[in-house]
C-alpha positions, 0 to 999 in steps of 0.5 A: 809375286813368288819370284820376288819373294824368293829373291828378297830371302838370304842367298843360303835360304835361297840355295837351299830352296833351290836344291830342296826344289829340284829334290822335290821333282826328281823324287816325285817323277821317281817316286810315281814312276816307281808306283805304277812299275809296283801297280803293273808288277802287282797286277801282272803277278796276280793275273798270274797266279790267277792264270793258273788257278784257272787252268786247274779249275778248267781241267775239272770243268772240261769234263763235266760240261754241259751236265756241270751244275751250280753245286759243281762249280760251287765244289771246285770254287771251294777247293781252289779258294783254300790255297788261293790267294783270293777270298773266293770265285764267281764261276760262270759258263757261257754257251757259244751264243753269249747265252747262260749254262750255269753260274754260282752267282745268286742273281742274274749275273751281269757280263764281265765284258761286252757280248760282243767280246765275249763272243771273240773269247769263246771263238778263238779259245783265247785268254782275256783280264778284265777289272770288275766292279767290286759289287760282283764280289762283296758277297764274300768279300764286303770289303772289296774295292775292285775285283779282278775277272778272266775269261776264257774259251774252251771246247768241252768234251762234246766238241761244243765252244764254250766260256769260262768267266773267273771272278775274284774280289783283289783285295790282296793286290789292292793291300800291296798297292796300298803299302807301296803307296803308304811307303811312298808317301812316308818316304817322299816327305822323309827324303824331302826333309833330308834334302833339306837338311843336305841343302842347308850343308851344302849351301853353306860350304858352298858360302863359306868363302863369301861370308869370308869375303863379306864379313872382310868388306865389312870391316873394310874402311878407306884406312884399313884397305892396306892392312885388312888380309882376306883368310878363305877357308883352304879346301882347294889349290883354287881357293888358296889362288882365290885368297891371293888374287882377292888380296892383290885386288885389295892391294890395288885398291889400298894404292888407289886410295893412298894416290887420291888422297895424295893428290886431293892433299897436293890439290887442296894445298896448292889451291890454298895459295891462290884462293888467299891471294884473290881473296886479298886482292878483291878485299883491298879494292876500293869499292867505293866510287864503282859501279853498282854492278862491279860492287855487287860482281865483287861481292859474288866472287867474294862469296864464291872464293869463300865458299871455295876456301872452304872447300879446300879446308875440308878436303885438308881436313878430310885428308888429315882425317883419313891419313891418321891412322892413329891419333897424334895427341891423346887428351882427356876431355868433358863431354859436356864441354865439347858439347856446348863449345860446339852449340856456341860455335854454331850458334851464328847460324843457327840464328841465322837460320832462325832455328833454335839448339837445345843442348841436354848434358849428361847428368852422370854424378861424375863427370863423363870424359872423352879420350881423343882430340879435342879439336876433331871432336869439337869439328865432328860434332861442328859437323853434324849440328850444323848439317842439322841447322842446314835441314832444320825449318824456320822457328824449329829446333835442334837437339844436341844430347850427350850421355853414357850408354854402358861402355858408349860415349853418345852424342845424339843430334836430332833435327825437325827436317824433312828427314834423308831420302831413302834413296841415300840414307845408306850413302850418306856417309859417302863423299858429295852424297847429298840430296838432288834438292840440295845439289840445286840450293848449293847448301854444302859440298857433301864432306862434312859427314864424311868428314865426321865420320871419319873422325868418329872412326879415327877415335874407334867409333861410329856414326849412326844415321836413322829418320825419325817417325811418329811410329819410331820417335827419335831421342826424347819422344817427340813424334815430328819428323826429322832425322838423328844422328848417333856418334858413338864413342868406345869409354872402356879403355878412356874411362880406365885412363881416367880412373888412373888419372884421377887416382895419381892426381887426388892427393895433389888436387887436395893441396893445390885447392889451397893455391890455385883456384883455377883446373886446366879444362884438358888433361894431356897424356 
């Protein structure tokens, strides 16, 4: 689950997460080692200090044993507490057999070590450091959480062996260790934050070439491949070499696209003549006295020839659109008329499929004009309307809406069909892309939408497709399902040309109203 969540994040975020994750592991490991090292260093320092203080106490105690008293021990402990980093000392002297000789404890003392260890320290005259429960020293240091003890064997003036235990509060050591822990608690989150900032910056630097490639790829179309140049951030000779190789690859793609389009055009032209000959011969056959099987064969052949001819025409139109880097002729044409002409062209197909076409025209006070090739624009809308009719159920309706939205002219074509499968909705404008069931039914060739998109791009616009649902209704708010295609054409430059044309034609149009009653539906620029 966590891996799937990481994969859905943007690449830059993923790189930053990995950098931060590695930094957290490194900082946690280093911080733990640092903490353990500092804890041991503090413990060794206080053990060494306690060792020196015990040496001073031992010199005074050795001459007093065995007649040493509690008052003597308290005086020695008080004298050492004045210049020690401890709040106080509890001194206890044991005999060689482990029995108590004298102690500054007010209650029966508890051994800081076991009797066996105590006897061993007495026998070997060794020194042992121990961690002692805090209750041993809470009499003079109530806030102590841990105590430190030392056990030393020695030989007194009487020649007998004894053991001295010194117990003191470990507050100073705990405070130092607490400061280390606090420093780590502050530095580790700060280090993680700094790692995140550095990781985000480094990921941005690493992704700059990829972002440049992505932006160029997003702008790239079959028409722009030969003209679009890849420009990468220049930070090293390797970047320049990568840019050169990418541009060479784009040149090879441009050459391949051009060769493909030439091949399609040549093949389509070569196929058009034999198809026309076969169609003519099939139509001139006298089938009045022919058997029923022959008549059915002729009709089937003519249907397939018409279908093949339609496909060839589509290829030719597609080649014309893709090769037409710029429009050869520009016309100002009313958007409403384009929509109504397209509805009229598709009316017979709608009647065949028992689908009603519902146009809704732009209601602006001034007539909205498009700039471009009216024949191509009409073909574009025809393809969208016919596609909507093909996928609409019987008795359904197809809405064709014309409107103006800020700096764009929009034509929305909406059906009530099953919608576009999510697996192909992003590729719906690619060549030969169809739903699997449409391939089986043999409806269309998968070229109409690509032709429509090519015409839109040729006019500086684009076509968008989306599925409708009850949660996000399309167009008029109808909650039934289906899909909606939206043609978006720029209006800025075209509208300026329209206004200039109206200014030029305004005086002449007023004078010509008296002599002319007809007005052309298209104006050539």
